[in-house]
C-alpha positions in Angstrom: 101.4 66.4 98.0 104.5 67.8 96.4 105.5 71.4 96.8 106.0 73.6 93.7 108.8 76.1 94.4 108.4 78.3 91.4 110.5 81.4 90.8 111.8 84.0 93.3 111.9 87.7 92.7 114.9 89.8 93.6 113.0 91.2 96.6 112.2 87.6 97.8 115.8 86.5 97.5 117.1 89.5 99.4 114.6 89.0 102.2 115.6 85.4 102.6 119.3 86.0 102.6 119.5 89.2 104.6 116.9 88.8 107.4 119.2 88.7 110.4 117.7 91.4 112.6 116.0 90.7 116.0 112.6 91.5 114.3 112.1 90.5 110.6 108.7 91.4 109.2 107.2 90.9 105.7 104.2 93.0 104.8 102.3 93.8 101.6 99.8 92.6 99.0 98.1 89.2 99.2 99.7 86.4 97.1 102.9 88.5 96.7 105.3 85.8 97.9 105.9 87.1 101.4 104.8 83.9 103.2 107.1 81.6 101.3 110.0 84.0 101.6 109.5 84.5 105.3 109.2 80.7 105.8 112.5 80.1 104.0 114.2 82.7 106.1 112.7 81.2 109.2 113.8 77.7 108.3 117.4 78.9 107.7 117.4 80.6 111.1 116.1 77.4 112.8 119.1 75.4 111.4 121.5 77.7 113.3 119.3 79.1 116.1 120.6 79.2 119.6 119.5 76.3 121.9 116.0 76.5 123.4 112.4 76.1 122.4 110.8 77.8 119.4 107.2 79.1 118.9 104.9 79.6 115.9 101.7 81.5 116.3 98.7 82.7 114.2 95.4 84.3 115.0 94.2 80.8 115.9 96.0 77.5 115.8 93.6 76.4 113.0 94.5 79.4 110.8 98.1 78.8 111.6 97.7 75.3 110.3 95.9 76.3 107.2 98.2 79.2 106.3 101.6 78.0 107.5 101.9 74.5 108.9 100.3 72.7 106.0 102.7 74.6 103.7 105.7 73.6 105.8 104.5 70.0 105.7 104.4 70.1 101.9 107.8 71.8 101.7 109.7 69.5 104.1 107.9 66.2 104.5 107.4 64.2 107.7 111.1 63.5 108.2 111.9 67.2 109.0 108.5 68.5 110.1 105.9 66.8 112.2 102.9 68.4 113.8 100.9 67.3 116.9 98.1 69.7 116.8 96.2 68.3 119.8 99.4 68.8 121.9 100.1 72.3 120.3 103.6 71.2 119.4 105.6 70.4 116.3 109.1 69.1 115.6 111.1 71.1 113.1 114.6 69.7 112.1 114.5 68.0 115.5 113.7 71.2 117.4 110.7 71.6 119.6 108.2 74.2 118.3 105.3 75.3 120.5 102.1 76.3 118.6 99.9 79.1 119.8 96.8 81.1 118.9 96.9 84.9 119.5 93.2 85.5 118.9 92.2 87.3 122.1 93.6 89.6 124.7 94.0 86.7 127.2 96.3 84.8 124.8 99.4 86.6 126.1 99.0 84.6 129.3 100.0 81.5 127.4 103.5 82.9 126.9 104.2 83.8 130.5 107.2 81.9 131.8 108.5 80.9 128.4 112.1 81.5 127.3 112.3 81.3 123.5 115.2 81.1 121.1 113.0 82.1 118.1 109.4 82.7 117.0 107.4 82.9 113.8 104.1 84.8 113.5 101.3 84.8 110.9 98.7 87.5 110.3 100.3 89.9 112.8 97.7 92.7 112.4 95.0 90.4 113.7 97.0 89.8 117.0 96.3 91.7 120.2 99.2 94.1 120.9 99.6 92.5 124.3 100.4 89.1 122.8 103.0 90.6 120.4 104.7 92.5 123.2 104.7 89.5 125.5 106.1 87.3 122.8 109.0 89.7 122.1 109.8 89.8 125.8 110.1 86.0 125.8 112.8 86.1 123.1 115.5 86.5 125.7 118.0 84.0 124.5 121.1 85.6 123.0 120.7 85.6 119.2 116.9 85.0 119.4 114.9 86.3 116.4 111.3 86.9 115.3 110.0 86.3 111.8 106.5 87.3 110.8 104.1 88.3 108.0 101.1 90.6 107.7 98.8 92.2 105.2 98.5 96.0 105.6 96.0 97.6 107.9 95.2 101.1 109.0 98.0 103.6 109.5 96.9 103.9 113.1 97.5 100.2 113.8 100.0 99.6 116.6 102.2 97.3 114.4 102.6 100.1 111.8 103.0 103.1 114.1 105.0 101.5 116.9 107.2 99.0 115.0 107.3 99.4 111.2 107.5 103.2 111.3 109.6 103.5 114.4 113.3 104.4 114.1 116.0 102.8 116.3 114.6 99.3 116.4 116.6 96.2 115.4 114.0 95.5 112.8 114.1 94.7 109.1 110.9 95.3 107.1 110.4 93.6 103.7 107.5 95.2 101.7 106.0 93.1 98.9 103.7 93.9 96.0 102.1 91.6 93.5 105.0 92.2 91.1 107.2 90.4 93.7 105.6 87.1 92.8 106.6 86.2 89.3 104.5 82.9 89.5 101.1 84.6 89.3 99.3 84.3 86.0 98.3 87.5 84.4 94.6 86.6 84.4 94.8 85.7 88.1 96.3 89.2 88.9 93.5 90.8 86.8 90.9 88.9 88.7 92.3 90.0 92.1 92.3 93.6 90.9 88.6 93.3 90.2 87.7 91.3 93.4 89.1 93.9 95.8 87.7 97.4 95.9 88.2 100.6 97.8 90.2 100.3 101.0 90.6 96.5 100.5 92.2 97.1 97.1 94.6 99.7 98.5 95.7 97.4 101.3 95.6 93.9 99.8 96.4 94.6 96.2 98.4 97.8 96.3 100.0 96.8 99.6 99.3 100.2 101.1 98.7 101.0 104.8 95.8 103.3 104.7 92.9 104.6 106.8 89.3 103.6 106.0 87.7 106.7 104.6 84.8 107.8 102.3 82.1 105.6 101.0 82.2 101.9 102.1 80.9 100.8 98.7 82.7 103.2 96.4 82.0 101.0 93.3 78.2 101.2 93.7 76.8 102.8 90.5 73.1 103.2 90.0 73.5 102.9 86.3 75.0 99.4 86.7 73.6 98.0 89.9 69.9 99.2 89.9 67.6 97.2 87.6 64.4 95.2 87.5 65.0 91.5 87.2 63.0 88.4 87.6 64.5 85.1 88.7 65.0 82.5 86.0 64.0 78.9 86.2 67.3 78.1 88.0 67.0 80.9 90.5 66.8 80.4 94.3 64.9 82.8 96.6 65.5 83.4 100.2 64.9 86.1 102.8 67.3 88.2 104.9 66.6 90.1 108.0 68.3 92.8 110.1 66.3 92.8 113.4 65.6 96.0 115.3 63.4 96.7 118.4 64.1 100.4 118.8 66.0 100.7 115.5 64.6 99.9 112.1 63.7 96.2 111.3 64.5 95.3 107.6 63.6 92.3 105.5 64.8 91.7 102.0 63.9 89.1 99.3 67.0 88.0 97.5 67.3 85.8 94.4 70.5 84.0 93.4 71.2 82.5 90.0 74.6 81.5 88.5 76.5 83.3 91.3 74.5 86.6 90.8 72.4 88.1 93.5 69.4 90.4 93.1 67.5 92.3 95.9 64.0 92.0 94.6 62.1 93.9 97.3 62.5 95.2 100.8 60.5 95.7 104.0 61.4 98.6 106.3 59.8 99.5 109.6 61.3 102.3 111.7 60.1 101.8 115.3 61.1 105.4 116.3 58.9 106.9 113.6 56.2 104.2 113.1 55.9 102.7 116.6 57.4 99.5 118.1 56.2 96.1 117.0 56.2 92.7 118.9 58.1 89.7 117.6 54.7 88.1 116.7 53.9 91.2 114.6 57.3 91.0 112.8 56.8 87.3 112.2 53.4 88.0 110.6 54.9 90.8 108.5 57.7 88.4 107.4 55.1 85.8 106.3 53.1 88.4 104.3 56.3 89.9 102.8 57.4 86.4 101.6 54.2 86.0 99.6 54.7 82.2 99.9 57.8 82.3 97.7 60.1 81.0 100.4 60.3 79.9 104.0 64.0 80.3 104.3 65.4 83.3 106.2 68.9 84.4 107.0 68.7 86.5 110.1 70.8 88.8 112.4 72.2 86.3 114.9 71.5 88.6 117.8 67.7 88.4 117.2 67.3 85.4 119.6 63.6 85.9 120.5 62.5 86.3 116.9 64.7 83.4 115.8 63.0 81.1 118.4 59.6 82.2 117.3 60.2 81.7 113.6 61.7 78.2 114.2 58.6 77.2 116.2 56.5 78.5 113.3 58.2 76.2 110.8 60.6 78.7 109.2 64.0 77.4 108.0 66.2 79.9 110.0 69.9 80.4 109.2 72.0 82.6 111.4 73.8 85.3 109.5 77.6 85.5 109.3 78.5 88.7 111.1 82.2 89.3 110.4 81.7 92.9 109.3 84.9 93.7 107.4 85.1 90.4 105.6 81.4 90.7 104.7 81.9 94.2 103.4 84.8 93.0 101.3 82.7 90.2 99.8 79.8 92.5 99.0 82.2 95.0 97.4 83.6 92.2 95.2 80.1 91.2 94.0 79.4 94.9 93.2 82.7 95.2 91.3 82.0 92.1 89.3 78.4 93.3 88.5 77.1 90.3 90.4 74.8 92.1 92.9 71.9 94.3 91.7 69.0 96.0 93.4 65.4 96.7 92.3 64.6 100.4 92.0 61.7 99.9 94.4 64.1 99.2 97.2 64.3 102.9 98.1 65.7 102.5 101.6 68.5 100.2 100.5 69.5 102.5 97.6 69.5 105.5 100.0 71.8 103.7 102.4 74.2 102.8 99.6 74.7 106.5 99.1 75.1 107.3 102.8 77.0 104.2 104.1 80.5 105.5 104.9 83.6 104.7 107.1 83.8 106.2 110.5 87.0 108.3 110.1 86.9 109.4 113.8 86.8 106.0 115.5 90.5 105.0 115.0 89.5 101.6 113.7 88.0 100.1 110.6 84.3 100.4 111.1 81.3 102.0 109.2 79.4 104.8 110.8 76.6 103.1 112.9 73.9 105.1 111.0 72.1 104.4 107.7 73.3 100.8 107.9 70.2 98.5 108.6 69.6 97.7 104.9 73.3 97.3 104.4 73.5 94.8 107.3 70.5 92.9 105.9 72.1 92.7 102.5 75.4 91.6 103.9 73.9 88.9 106.1 72.1 87.5 103.2 74.6 87.3 100.4 77.7 86.6 102.5 76.0 83.8 104.5 74.6 82.3 101.3 78.1 82.4 99.6 79.6 80.7 102.7 77.0 77.9 102.7 77.4 77.3 98.9 81.1 77.1 99.3 80.8 74.7 102.2 78.5 72.5 100.2 81.0 72.4 97.3 83.9 71.6 99.5 81.9 68.8 101.2 80.8 67.4 97.9 84.4 67.5 96.6 85.6 65.8 99.7 83.1 63.0 99.3 84.1 62.4 95.7 87.7 62.0 96.7 86.9 59.2 99.2 
């Protein structure tokens, strides 16, 4: 597949031409051109880098391939860039490049003993600090440099406080906004503005490093999102469950039609106030709650005993996707687009929308672990269903290409 170069903003040109520090980091909005700019600066460096091996790293090797290596393959072709993913190696302009994932605290052990002439990093805020520190210590060849990109995160993140905001380092920071990519269509920019809300909009669209604060779903509006609705002839129904033994156990009946989700009714049992129930009792309650409308349930993946019981009973059980921040972002996007609504009878869910807020004391991006059981149920349901529908479309598209 050919690579389309497009136009470059003044900020992009400057960053490509002037990135000659020991550390060169691009940060800012999504789709702002920082990845292509950083890659061109990296490629120029590789052509004149001091002797020695190089390294390219991402959160995982698979995300590195998707975000970076595939783009390089399109840009350069097989003559100048070849990847051997199974060997965790690549050849770039005849130079050996090691490939690494930085996804856990043990990853820094992979770097011990290396002496590197240069390195490139993708998604830096998703790396453990120990991996980044170890990587920099490996850049011991005279003239070695680091090139990397990231989206903004919390102002308390180690990358921001200890590197981007620290004086005296041999570091160049290139901050990008959406206006730094002249190739984005106006309608696409407008769509991005709508798809990201709250903290995610500030970080990924405005390019701002900021703390998570206030309401998690700040776009929730009872006048817009609370309504009675019946599924049309093309609607699908499924259940979602957030399991609790000592905490509340919540079920929800969701309908989806044309990419729009509606929470039709809820079940809420608070064990602390109403007494504990067994898995058998919850399974019976789920069956009664479903009213025979569906036997498909998306469930909290930690509910192993209830999952086993439901499967033995003939339920179609799907384990819920539990990446909290990404799930919150997707639910927020549905709310912003008016594609998620709630029946007024779902009183516990509506109350949690009003109370669900960021934990401003934790030092990390996380909601307060209170008033969140309905929120978890809703997130499991819609995010997992969105994921499964997307996977089906991609699989169908792949089969049609064969």
